[in-house]
C-alpha positions in Angstrom: 164.1 89.3 67.4 160.8 89.9 65.9 159.2 87.8 63.3 159.2 89.2 59.7 155.6 89.9 59.9 155.7 91.9 63.1 158.6 94.1 61.5 156.6 94.6 58.4 153.6 95.8 60.5 155.7 98.3 62.6 157.2 99.7 59.2 153.8 100.3 58.0 152.5 101.8 61.2 155.5 104.1 61.3 155.0 105.2 57.7 151.2 105.7 58.2 151.7 107.6 61.3 154.3 109.8 59.9 151.9 110.5 56.9 148.8 111.3 59.3 151.1 113.7 61.3 152.3 115.5 58.2 148.8 116.0 56.8 147.5 117.0 60.3 145.0 114.2 60.4 145.3 114.1 64.2 142.3 111.6 64.7 143.8 109.0 62.4 147.3 109.7 63.9 145.9 109.0 67.3 144.5 105.7 66.2 147.5 104.7 64.5 149.6 105.7 67.7 147.4 103.5 70.0 148.0 100.5 67.7 151.8 101.2 67.7 151.9 101.6 71.3 150.3 98.2 71.6 153.2 96.7 69.6 156.1 98.6 71.0 155.2 100.9 73.8 158.7 101.5 75.0 160.5 102.2 71.9 162.0 105.7 71.3 160.4 106.2 68.1 156.9 105.4 69.5 157.5 107.8 72.4 158.7 110.4 70.0 155.4 110.1 67.8 153.5 110.3 71.1 155.3 113.5 71.9 155.0 114.9 68.3 151.0 114.1 68.5 150.7 115.9 71.9 152.4 118.9 70.4 150.2 119.0 67.3 147.1 118.5 69.4 148.1 121.6 71.6 148.5 119.3 74.8 151.5 121.1 75.9 151.4 119.7 79.6 151.4 116.1 78.2 154.1 117.0 75.7 156.2 118.4 78.7 155.7 115.4 80.8 156.6 113.1 77.9 159.8 115.0 77.3 161.0 114.8 80.9 160.2 111.2 81.4 
């Protein structure tokens, strides 16, 4: 189980990443995603955000490989 501070950090990262993607602030989204991947690289939600960002950036090859992995 994660410490309360780590859980709060992940909640904030998820919220900020969702906001950046919704606003199409793709550079900010990439920075936030990198931070999130450092904390929980294998989580389904992190991988979903990575896929969504790749699609938003038009990196279809990356999105395709992420979807099949």
